[in-house]
C-alpha positions as CSV (number, residue, x, y, z in Angstrom):
1,X,-30.9,-8.7,27.9
2,X,-27.5,-10.1,29.1
3,X,-27.5,-12.5,26.2
4,X,-28.2,-9.7,23.7
5,X,-25.4,-7.5,25.1
6,X,-22.9,-10.4,25.0
7,X,-24.0,-11.3,21.5
8,X,-23.6,-7.7,20.2
9,X,-20.2,-7.4,21.9
10,X,-19.0,-10.5,20.3
11,X,-20.3,-9.3,16.9
12,X,-18.6,-5.9,17.3
13,X,-15.3,-7.6,18.3
14,X,-15.4,-9.9,15.2
15,X,-16.1,-7.2,12.7
16,X,-13.5,-4.8,14.2
17,X,-10.6,-7.3,13.7
18,X,-10.2,-7.6,9.9
19,X,-7.3,-9.3,8.1
20,X,-3.6,-8.2,8.1
21,X,-0.6,-9.7,6.4
22,X,2.2,-10.5,8.9
23,X,4.7,-12.4,6.6
24,X,6.1,-10.6,4.8
25,X,5.4,-7.9,7.4
26,X,3.4,-5.0,5.9
27,X,4.6,-1.5,6.7
28,X,4.3,-0.6,10.4
29,X,2.2,-3.6,11.3
30,X,2.7,-4.0,15.1
31,X,1.8,-7.6,15.1
32,X,4.6,-9.2,13.2
33,X,7.2,-11.5,14.9
34,X,9.9,-10.3,14.9
35,X,8.7,-6.8,14.7
36,X,10.8,-4.7,12.3
37,X,12.5,-1.5,13.5
38,X,10.6,1.6,12.6
39,X,12.4,4.0,10.2
40,X,13.5,7.4,11.4
41,X,10.8,9.9,11.4
42,X,8.0,7.4,12.0
43,X,6.7,7.8,15.6
44,X,4.8,4.5,16.1
45,X,3.5,1.4,14.6
46,X,0.1,1.5,12.9
47,X,-2.6,0.3,15.4
48,X,-5.2,0.6,12.6
49,X,-3.4,-1.8,10.3
50,X,-6.5,-4.1,10.0
51,X,-8.9,-1.3,9.1
52,X,-10.3,-1.0,5.5
53,X,-8.8,1.6,3.2
54,X,-11.0,4.7,3.1
55,X,-12.9,5.0,-0.2
56,X,-11.3,8.3,-1.1
57,X,-8.0,7.8,0.6
58,X,-4.6,6.4,-0.4
59,X,-4.7,2.7,-1.4
60,X,-1.8,2.0,0.9
61,X,-1.4,3.1,4.5
62,X,2.1,4.3,4.0
63,X,4.7,5.0,1.3
64,X,7.6,5.1,3.6
65,X,9.5,1.8,3.5
66,X,10.9,-0.3,6.3
67,X,14.6,0.5,6.9
68,X,15.5,-2.9,5.6
69,X,13.7,-5.6,3.5
70,X,11.5,-7.8,5.8
71,X,11.9,-10.8,3.5
72,X,14.3,-12.1,0.9
73,X,12.8,-14.2,-2.0
74,X,14.2,-15.9,-5.0
75,X,12.6,-15.8,-8.4
76,X,11.3,-19.1,-9.6
77,X,11.0,-20.5,-6.0
78,X,8.0,-21.0,-3.7
79,X,7.1,-18.3,-1.2
80,X,4.6,-18.4,1.6
81,X,2.5,-15.4,2.6
82,X,0.9,-15.5,6.1
83,X,-1.9,-13.6,7.8
84,X,-2.6,-12.8,11.4
85,X,-4.9,-15.4,13.1
86,X,-8.3,-14.3,14.5
87,X,-9.1,-12.0,11.6
88,X,-12.6,-11.4,10.1
89,X,-12.6,-13.0,6.7
90,X,-16.1,-11.8,5.7
91,X,-17.0,-15.0,3.9
92,X,-14.0,-14.9,1.5
93,X,-13.7,-12.8,-1.6
94,X,-11.0,-12.0,-4.1
95,X,-7.3,-11.6,-3.3
96,X,-4.5,-10.3,-5.5
97,X,-0.8,-10.6,-4.8
98,X,1.6,-8.5,-6.8
99,X,5.1,-7.2,-7.1
100,X,6.2,-3.6,-7.5
101,X,9.5,-1.8,-8.0
102,X,8.3,1.8,-7.7
103,X,6.8,1.9,-4.2
104,X,3.4,0.5,-5.3
105,X,2.6,3.0,-8.0
106,X,2.9,0.3,-10.6
107,X,2.4,-3.4,-9.8
108,X,1.9,-6.7,-11.6
109,X,0.1,-9.8,-10.3
110,X,2.1,-12.8,-9.4
111,X,-0.7,-14.8,-7.8
112,X,-4.5,-14.6,-7.3
113,X,-7.0,-16.3,-5.0
114,X,-10.4,-15.7,-6.4
115,X,-13.8,-16.3,-4.8
116,X,-12.9,-17.9,-1.5
117,X,-9.8,-16.1,-0.2
118,X,-9.2,-17.0,3.5
119,X,-11.7,-20.0,3.2
120,X,-11.7,-23.5,1.8
121,X,-14.9,-22.9,-0.1
122,X,-18.2,-21.0,0.1
123,X,-18.7,-19.8,3.7
124,X,-20.9,-17.5,5.8
125,X,-18.4,-17.5,8.6
126,X,-16.6,-14.4,9.7
127,X,-13.4,-15.9,11.1
128,X,-10.9,-16.8,8.5
129,X,-10.0,-20.4,8.0
130,X,-7.0,-20.2,5.7
131,X,-4.1,-18.0,6.9
132,X,-1.3,-19.1,4.6
133,X,-0.8,-19.2,0.8
134,X,2.2,-20.8,-0.8
135,X,2.9,-20.1,-4.5
136,X,5.8,-20.0,-6.9
137,X,7.3,-16.6,-7.6
138,X,7.6,-16.2,-11.4
139,X,11.1,-17.1,-12.7
140,X,11.3,-13.9,-14.8
141,X,10.7,-11.5,-11.9
142,X,13.8,-9.3,-11.8
143,X,16.2,-9.2,-8.9
144,X,16.1,-6.1,-6.7
145,X,17.1,-5.1,-3.2
146,X,14.2,-2.8,-2.8
147,X,11.0,-4.4,-4.3
148,X,7.6,-4.3,-2.8
149,X,5.1,-7.2,-2.3
150,X,1.4,-6.1,-2.4
151,X,-1.8,-7.8,-1.1
152,X,-5.2,-6.5,-2.1
153,X,-8.5,-8.1,-0.9
154,X,-12.2,-7.4,-1.8
155,X,-14.5,-9.0,0.7
156,X,-17.5,-11.2,-0.1
157,X,-19.9,-10.4,2.8
158,X,-20.5,-7.1,4.5
159,X,-19.8,-3.4,3.7
160,X,-18.2,-2.9,0.4
161,X,-14.6,-2.4,1.5
162,X,-11.0,-2.6,0.3
163,X,-8.1,-4.1,2.3
164,X,-4.5,-3.8,1.2
165,X,-0.9,-4.3,2.5
166,X,2.5,-3.4,1.2
167,X,5.7,-5.0,2.4
168,X,9.3,-4.3,1.5
169,X,11.3,-7.3,0.2
170,X,14.4,-8.1,-1.7
171,X,14.4,-10.5,-4.7
172,X,17.3,-12.6,-5.9
173,X,17.5,-14.2,-9.3
174,X,20.0,-16.3,-11.3
175,X,18.5,-14.9,-14.5
176,X,19.1,-11.6,-16.2
177,X,15.5,-10.4,-16.5
178,X,15.1,-6.6,-15.9
179,X,11.3,-6.5,-16.3
180,X,8.2,-8.6,-15.7
181,X,4.8,-8.4,-17.4
182,X,1.5,-9.4,-15.9
183,X,-2.0,-8.2,-15.1
184,X,-2.1,-4.9,-13.4
185,X,-3.4,-4.8,-9.8
186,X,-6.9,-3.3,-9.5
187,X,-8.5,-1.7,-6.5
188,X,-12.3,-2.4,-6.5
189,X,-14.5,-0.6,-4.0
190,X,-12.3,2.5,-4.1
191,X,-12.7,5.9,-5.7
192,X,-12.0,5.8,-9.4
193,X,-12.6,2.0,-9.6
194,X,-15.8,-0.1,-9.9
195,X,-17.6,-1.3,-6.8
196,X,-18.1,-5.0,-6.5
197,X,-21.5,-5.6,-4.8
198,X,-21.9,-8.0,-1.9
199,X,-21.7,-11.6,-3.3
200,X,-25.0,-12.9,-1.9
201,X,-23.8,-16.4,-2.4
202,X,-22.6,-15.8,-6.0
203,X,-18.9,-16.1,-5.8
204,X,-18.4,-15.2,-9.5
205,X,-19.4,-11.7,-8.6
206,X,-16.8,-9.2,-9.9
207,X,-14.6,-11.7,-11.6
208,X,-14.9,-10.0,-14.9
209,X,-13.1,-6.9,-13.4
210,X,-10.0,-9.1,-12.7
211,X,-10.3,-11.0,-16.0
212,X,-10.3,-7.8,-18.0
213,X,-7.6,-6.0,-16.1
214,X,-4.9,-4.7,-18.5
215,X,-1.4,-6.1,-18.7
216,X,1.4,-4.0,-17.3
217,X,5.2,-4.2,-17.5
218,X,7.2,-3.4,-14.4
219,X,10.9,-2.8,-14.3
220,X,13.6,-3.4,-11.6
221,X,15.4,-0.1,-12.5
222,X,14.5,1.3,-9.1
223,X,12.4,4.3,-8.1
224,X,12.6,7.8,-6.7
225,X,10.1,8.4,-4.0
226,X,6.8,9.4,-5.5
227,X,5.1,12.7,-4.7
228,X,2.9,11.9,-1.6
229,X,-0.3,13.3,-3.0
230,X,-3.4,11.4,-4.1
231,X,-2.9,9.8,-7.5
232,X,-5.9,8.6,-9.3
233,X,-6.3,5.9,-11.9
234,X,-5.8,7.2,-15.5
235,X,-9.3,6.2,-16.5
236,X,-12.1,3.7,-15.8
237,X,-14.2,2.1,-18.4
238,X,-17.0,1.1,-16.1
239,X,-18.4,-2.4,-15.8
240,X,-15.7,-4.4,-17.6
241,X,-13.1,-3.2,-15.2
242,X,-10.5,-2.1,-17.7
243,X,-8.5,0.7,-16.0
244,X,-6.4,1.8,-19.0
245,X,-7.3,3.8,-22.0
246,X,-4.8,1.8,-24.0
247,X,-6.2,-1.0,-26.2
248,X,-3.1,-3.0,-26.6
249,X,-2.4,-6.2,-24.7
250,X,0.6,-4.8,-22.9
251,X,0.9,-1.4,-21.4
252,X,4.0,0.2,-19.8
253,X,1.8,2.2,-17.4
254,X,-0.7,0.9,-15.0
255,X,-3.5,2.7,-13.1
256,X,-1.8,4.8,-10.5
257,X,-2.9,4.0,-6.9
258,X,-3.0,6.9,-4.5
259,X,0.3,7.3,-2.7
260,X,-0.1,7.8,1.0
261,X,0.7,10.9,2.9
262,X,0.6,9.1,6.3
263,X,3.9,8.8,8.1
264,X,5.4,11.6,5.9
265,X,4.2,15.0,7.3
266,X,3.8,15.4,11.0
267,X,1.0,17.7,11.9
268,X,1.9,21.1,13.2
269,X,-0.5,20.5,16.1
270,X,1.7,17.7,17.4
271,X,5.1,19.1,16.7
272,X,4.8,22.9,17.2
273,X,5.2,24.8,20.4
274,X,4.0,28.2,19.2
275,X,0.5,29.4,18.9
276,X,0.9,30.4,15.2
277,X,1.7,26.8,14.3
278,X,-0.8,25.1,16.6
279,X,-2.7,23.6,13.7
280,X,-1.8,22.4,10.3
281,X,-3.6,24.2,7.5
282,X,-5.7,22.0,5.3
283,X,-3.4,22.9,2.4
284,X,-0.3,21.5,3.9
285,X,-0.3,18.3,1.8
286,X,2.5,18.8,-0.7
287,X,1.3,19.8,-4.2
288,X,2.7,20.1,-7.7
289,X,5.5,18.0,-9.1
290,X,8.8,17.5,-7.3
291,X,11.6,19.8,-8.4
292,X,14.7,18.0,-9.6
293,X,16.9,16.8,-6.9
294,X,17.5,13.3,-7.9
295,X,20.8,11.7,-7.0
296,X,21.6,14.1,-4.1
297,X,25.1,13.2,-3.0
298,X,25.6,11.6,0.4
299,X,24.0,8.7,2.2
300,X,21.0,9.0,4.6
301,X,18.9,7.0,6.9
302,X,15.9,5.4,5.2
303,X,12.7,7.2,6.2
304,X,14.4,10.4,7.3
305,X,13.0,13.7,6.0
306,X,14.6,17.1,5.6
307,X,13.5,20.5,4.4
308,X,15.1,21.7,1.2
309,X,17.5,24.6,1.2
310,X,14.9,27.4,0.7
311,X,12.2,25.9,2.9
312,X,9.7,25.6,0.0
313,X,9.5,21.8,0.3
314,X,11.2,18.7,1.6
315,X,12.8,15.4,0.6
316,X,12.6,11.8,1.8
317,X,15.4,9.3,2.2
318,X,14.6,6.2,0.3
319,X,17.0,3.3,0.3
320,X,19.9,5.5,1.4
321,X,19.3,8.2,-1.2
322,X,17.5,11.5,-1.0
323,X,14.5,11.9,-3.2
324,X,13.5,14.8,-5.5
325,X,12.1,17.8,-3.6
326,X,8.4,17.7,-2.8
327,X,6.8,21.2,-2.8
328,X,4.7,22.4,0.2
329,X,1.3,23.7,-0.5
330,X,0.9,27.4,-1.5
331,X,1.4,29.7,1.5
332,X,3.1,27.1,3.7
333,X,6.8,26.4,4.3
334,X,8.7,23.3,5.5
335,X,9.7,23.2,9.1
336,X,11.8,20.7,11.0
337,X,10.3,18.6,13.7
338,X,13.1,16.9,15.5
339,X,16.2,15.5,13.9
340,X,14.7,13.5,11.1
341,X,11.1,14.7,10.5
342,X,9.4,17.7,9.0
343,X,6.0,19.2,8.4
344,X,4.6,22.0,6.1
345,X,3.0,24.8,8.1
346,X,2.2,28.5,8.1
347,X,5.3,30.8,8.0
C-alpha cells in the first residue's frame, strides 16, 4: 500500500507541474530570474502559470503588459527561449513561437518545433528533456518598443490541452520594415478550433492544421488596448485547420484569440466593504465596443486602471497612454478599488 501511495503521489506531482516559459518571462510568471516588477493594479504573480488554458477561456492568462519589456531582441539575430526545469512535457507535441504588435490579438509565426517539442525525439517520458530553443529572428520583423512574443504548445500525450505564454519584448532593427508576414498562430484544443487527438505514437498527428494555417500580416504601428472580453476566431473550416474565410494566400486579419479579463477587473467581493457590493454580478465583464478615448492626454503608469468620467466604464494604461474606454456591463458601474485599480459592480 505504501508503494502505491508513493507512486500515485509522484504521478500527481509530475502532471501538476506543466511547462512555463521563463525567458523571456511570460506575464506574471513568479519563477523568472530576475522576477519583473508587477504593474500597478496587479495584486500578485500568477501561481497557476503552468496550468493549461481552459477550453472556453481566454487563450492568454493576461492582457496587461509588464511595466517594461523583459527582453530586447534584434531582427535578423539569434534569440534563445528558455523554459522552467522540472516541467511535464507530456511526450512532446507541437510548439509555435510568434510575434505580435497588438497585444496578442494578431500574431505571426517566427519559429515552430513540430512533433517533439521539449524532447529529442519520440518519447513516453513526462519530464521535459529540452528546455531551450535558439533560432534566428526574421530580419524583416519590424522594430518596436512594445512587441509581444508568444508561445503555444499542444501536448502529445494526456488530456487534450493547450498551453500558452505571452511576454513583452522590444525589437530593434537596422531595416525599415513596418510589417511582417507569416503563418497565423493557431490554438488547437480550444473552443472554436479543431481538437488534435492524443498522438498514440503517431507524431504526424495534427500537422495538417499547422501546414494549412493562413498567412497573416502584422504591423508595428502599435496598438490600443483591446476590449477585455472573449474574442472568438472568425471562422473554422474543420479538419484542414484553416481559420480564415479568406481564400487568398495573405490576409491582413488573423483569427482573434480571446483577450483575457484576468488582472483587469478586481472582484467586488475582494475590494468592497459594503454589503451591497459584496459580490460581483456575473454581468460585470465589460461589454460592447470601447467608446472613443484614444490618445487621452497625459502620461500614466502602465497597468493602471481608472474609471471614466461618468462611471459607465474604465480605461487601461498601456505603454504610458490611456486606452479607449471599456464599457461596464448593463446595470453595473465602474468603481475605484485603491489608487490604480477598478471593478464593475452594482450601483
